[in-house]
TIRODREN-57442 format. One record per residue (C-alpha): x, y, z. Coordinates in steps of 0.2 Angstrom, whole numbers. Layout:
TIRODREN-57442
+-------+-------+-------+
:    c1 :    c2 :    c3 :
+-------+-------+-------+
:     X :     Y :     Z :
...
+-------+-------+-------+
This chain:
TIRODREN-57442
+-------+-------+-------+
:    c1 :    c2 :    c3 :
+-------+-------+-------+
:     0 :     0 :     0 :
:     7 :    17 :    -5 :
:     2 :    33 :     5 :
:     6 :    51 :     1 :
:     6 :    62 :    16 :
:    -2 :    80 :    14 :
:    13 :    92 :    17 :
:     3 :   108 :    12 :
:   -14 :   114 :    13 :
:   -24 :   130 :    10 :
:   -18 :   138 :    26 :
:    -3 :   128 :    33 :
:    13 :   119 :    28 :
:    18 :   104 :    37 :
:    37 :   102 :    38 :
:    47 :    87 :    44 :
:    56 :    93 :    60 :
:    63 :    77 :    67 :
:    62 :    58 :    68 :
:    62 :    46 :    82 :
:    66 :    27 :    80 :
:    48 :    24 :    74 :
:    39 :    40 :    72 :
:    41 :    58 :    65 :
:    39 :    75 :    71 :
:    31 :    89 :    61 :
:    31 :   108 :    62 :
:    15 :   116 :    57 :
:    18 :   133 :    49 :
:     6 :   147 :    44 :
:     7 :   150 :    25 :
:     1 :   169 :    28 :
:    14 :   174 :    41 :
:    26 :   159 :    42 :
:    23 :   158 :    60 :
:    25 :   141 :    69 :
:     8 :   136 :    75 :
:    13 :   120 :    84 :
:    19 :   103 :    81 :
:    12 :    86 :    77 :
:    20 :    71 :    86 :
:    17 :    54 :    92 :
:     9 :    53 :   109 :
:    13 :    37 :   117 :
:    -1 :    36 :   130 :
:   -14 :    37 :   116 :
:    -4 :    28 :   103 :
:    -8 :    41 :    90 :
:    -1 :    57 :    82 :
:    -8 :    73 :    90 :
:    -7 :    91 :    87 :
:     1 :   102 :   101 :
:    -2 :   120 :    97 :
:     9 :   135 :   102 :
:     2 :   146 :   115 :
:    -9 :   160 :   110 :
:   -13 :   152 :    93 :
:   -31 :   151 :    87 :
:   -39 :   140 :    73 :
:   -55 :   141 :    64 :
:   -65 :   126 :    58 :
:   -56 :   125 :    41 :
:   -39 :   124 :    49 :
:   -44 :   111 :    62 :
:   -51 :   101 :    47 :
:   -34 :   102 :    38 :
:   -25 :    97 :    54 :
:   -37 :    82 :    57 :
:   -34 :    76 :    39 :
:   -15 :    76 :    42 :
:   -17 :    67 :    59 :
:   -28 :    54 :    51 :
:   -15 :    51 :    37 :
:     0 :    50 :    49 :
:   -10 :    38 :    60 :
:   -14 :    27 :    45 :
:     4 :    27 :    40 :
:    10 :    22 :    57 :
:    -3 :     8 :    59 :
:     3 :     2 :    42 :
:    21 :     2 :    48 :
:    17 :    -7 :    64 :
:    10 :   -22 :    54 :
+-------+-------+-------+
């Protein structure tokens, strides 16, 4: 099965920021201002990728939907790797 991860969306870019032995870390960056909005990383307690926002950031429904799409893709990729 071949997956292609979304690395850009209407409002945000997702840049690979690091890697652990089994997972990746992504910076979420605003396209309009180039500000770092937060990071996506593996949260071991929940066994899934999560978005951790920077303080004092706000998101509308469209941005949250884009983040949810990327989280779903990363979690699908991770589950595929674990098999």
